C-alpha positions as CSV (number, residue, x, y, z in Angstrom):
1,M,5.4,-5.5,6.1
2,I,5.0,-6.4,2.4
3,D,2.2,-4.6,0.6
4,L,0.7,-7.7,-1.0
5,Y,-1.9,-5.7,-2.8
6,R,0.6,-3.4,-4.4
7,R,2.7,-6.4,-5.5
8,L,-0.4,-7.9,-7.0
9,G,-1.2,-4.7,-8.9
10,A,-4.3,-4.0,-6.9
11,S,-5.1,-0.7,-5.3
12,G,-6.1,-2.3,-2.0
13,P,-8.3,-5.0,-0.4
14,R,-11.4,-4.0,-2.3
15,D,-9.8,-4.4,-5.7
16,R,-10.9,-8.1,-5.9
17,D,-10.7,-8.4,-9.7
18,A,-7.1,-7.3,-9.8
19,I,-6.2,-9.6,-6.9
20,E,-7.9,-12.6,-8.6
21,R,-6.3,-11.8,-12.0
22,A,-2.8,-11.6,-10.4
23,L,-3.2,-14.7,-8.4
24,N,-4.1,-16.7,-11.5
25,D,-1.6,-15.0,-13.8
26,P,1.6,-17.0,-14.4
27,R,3.5,-13.7,-15.0
28,T,3.0,-12.7,-11.4
29,A,6.2,-13.6,-9.4
30,P,5.8,-17.1,-7.9
31,E,6.9,-16.0,-4.5
32,V,4.4,-13.1,-4.4
33,R,1.6,-15.5,-5.6
34,R,2.6,-18.1,-2.9
35,I,2.7,-15.5,0.0
36,A,-0.5,-13.8,-1.2
37,A,-2.4,-17.1,-1.5
38,F,-1.3,-18.1,2.0
39,V,-2.3,-14.8,3.5
40,I,-5.2,-13.6,1.4
41,G,-6.6,-17.1,0.9
42,D,-7.3,-17.6,4.6
43,P,-10.0,-15.3,6.0
44,D,-8.4,-15.0,9.4
45,R,-5.0,-14.2,8.1
46,R,-6.5,-11.8,5.6
47,A,-8.4,-10.0,8.3
48,V,-5.2,-9.4,10.3
49,H,-3.2,-8.5,7.1
50,D,-5.9,-6.0,6.1
51,A,-6.0,-4.3,9.5
52,A,-2.3,-3.9,9.4
53,W,-2.3,-2.8,5.8
54,A,-4.9,-0.1,6.6
55,T,-2.8,1.1,9.5
56,V,0.5,1.2,7.6
57,S,-1.3,3.0,4.7
58,V,-2.5,5.7,7.0
59,V,1.1,6.1,8.4
60,A,2.4,6.3,4.8
61,R,-0.1,9.0,4.1
62,L,0.9,11.0,7.2
63,R,4.6,10.6,6.3
64,T,3.9,12.1,2.9
65,L,1.7,14.9,4.2
66,M,4.4,15.8,6.8
67,M,7.1,15.4,4.1
68,I,9.1,13.0,6.3
69,E,10.0,11.0,3.2
70,L,12.2,13.9,2.1
71,T,14.5,13.5,5.2
72,P,17.9,11.8,4.7
73,M,17.1,9.2,7.4
74,W,14.0,8.1,5.6
75,T,15.5,8.0,2.1
76,E,18.5,6.0,3.4
77,A,16.2,3.4,5.0
78,G,15.4,2.0,1.6
79,V,11.7,1.3,2.4
80,S,9.7,0.8,-0.7
81,D,6.5,-1.1,-0.2
82,F,4.7,1.8,1.5
83,A,6.7,4.6,0.0
84,N,4.8,7.6,-1.3
85,A,7.6,9.3,-3.0
86,A,7.0,11.8,-5.8
87,T,8.4,9.2,-8.2
88,D,5.3,7.0,-7.7
89,P,2.4,9.1,-9.0
90,R,-0.3,6.5,-8.2
91,R,0.7,6.5,-4.5
92,T,1.2,10.2,-4.4
93,R,-2.4,10.7,-5.6
94,E,-3.6,8.4,-2.8
95,C,-1.8,10.6,-0.3
96,M,-3.0,14.0,-1.4
97,P,-4.9,15.8,1.3
98,V,-8.6,16.1,1.0
99,K,-10.1,19.5,0.4
100,A,-10.8,21.0,3.8
101,T,-13.2,23.6,4.8
102,P,-11.4,26.8,5.8
103,P,-11.5,27.6,9.5
104,A,-14.2,30.0,10.7
105,R,-13.1,33.5,11.5
């Protein structure tokens, strides 16, 4: 799955300003603009894409929390759209665990 929001420079489906700017910016790659306009421009397609995007984002967060991305199998796969490697600080911050309440004794 292509992370259209990431390719458009948006943080996700709610970042409407960044999405609109990127769709109207001639510097955005034409192929990305074409695909994004096709998917995001249609409410039904966007609903399906956003549901899948949310699921894959959760999986990416879990991969990071379990440090699966450090395994040779994962690094050799060459997956980049939903990668949360330490080399991508914006994505790493998104995947940091929330502060949890310590268990009761």
